[in-house]
C-alpha positions in Angstrom: 0.0 0.0 0.0 2.8 2.4 0.8 4.4 1.7 -2.5 1.2 2.5 -4.3 0.8 5.8 -2.4 4.5 6.7 -3.1 4.1 5.9 -6.8 0.9 8.0 -7.1 2.7 10.9 -5.4 5.6 10.7 -7.8 3.3 10.5 -10.8 1.3 13.5 -9.7 4.5 15.5 -9.1 5.8 14.7 -12.6 2.5 15.5 -14.2 2.1 18.8 -12.4 5.7 19.7 -13.4 4.9 19.2 -17.1 1.9 21.5 -16.9 4.0 24.1 -15.2 6.6 24.1 -18.0 3.9 24.4 -20.6 2.4 27.3 -18.8 5.8 29.0 -18.6 6.4 28.4 -22.3 3.0 29.9 -23.2 3.6 32.9 -20.9 7.1 33.4 -22.5 5.7 33.3 -26.1 2.9 35.7 -25.1 5.5 38.2 -23.7 7.3 38.6 -27.0 6.6 41.8 -28.9 7.4 43.1 -32.4 10.4 44.9 -30.9 11.9 41.6 -29.5 15.2 40.5 -30.8 15.0 37.9 -33.6 18.5 36.6 -33.1 19.0 33.1 -31.7 15.2 32.4 -31.5 13.3 29.1 -32.0 10.8 28.8 -34.8 8.0 29.1 -32.2 9.4 32.3 -30.8 9.9 33.8 -34.3 6.3 32.9 -35.1 5.1 34.6 -31.9 7.1 37.7 -32.8 5.7 37.8 -36.3 2.2 37.4 -34.9 2.7 40.3 -32.6 4.0 42.5 -35.4 1.0 41.5 -37.6 -1.5 42.3 -34.8 0.2 45.6 -34.2 -0.1 46.6 -37.9 3.7 46.8 -38.5 4.2 43.7 -40.6 6.6 44.0 -43.5 6.8 41.3 -46.2 10.2 40.1 -47.4 9.6 42.0 -50.6 9.7 45.2 -48.7 6.0 46.0 -49.0 4.4 47.2 -45.8 1.0 45.8 -44.8 
C-alpha cells in the first residue's frame, strides 16, 4: 500500500511539473513583442514575434511591401 501511495505521489508531481513548463512556455511566447530581438530564437518564438507584429499593424513582407 505504501508503494502505491508513493508511486501515485511521484506521478502527480511529474504531471504537475509538465503542466508548469507548458504554462511558462506559453507565458514566454505571449510576452514577445514586435520589438523583441529575432537573433537566436526558436521557430515558435519567431512565429510569436511575427504574430505580434502583424497584430500591431507593422508587418513588412520580405519583398519590402508594408501591410
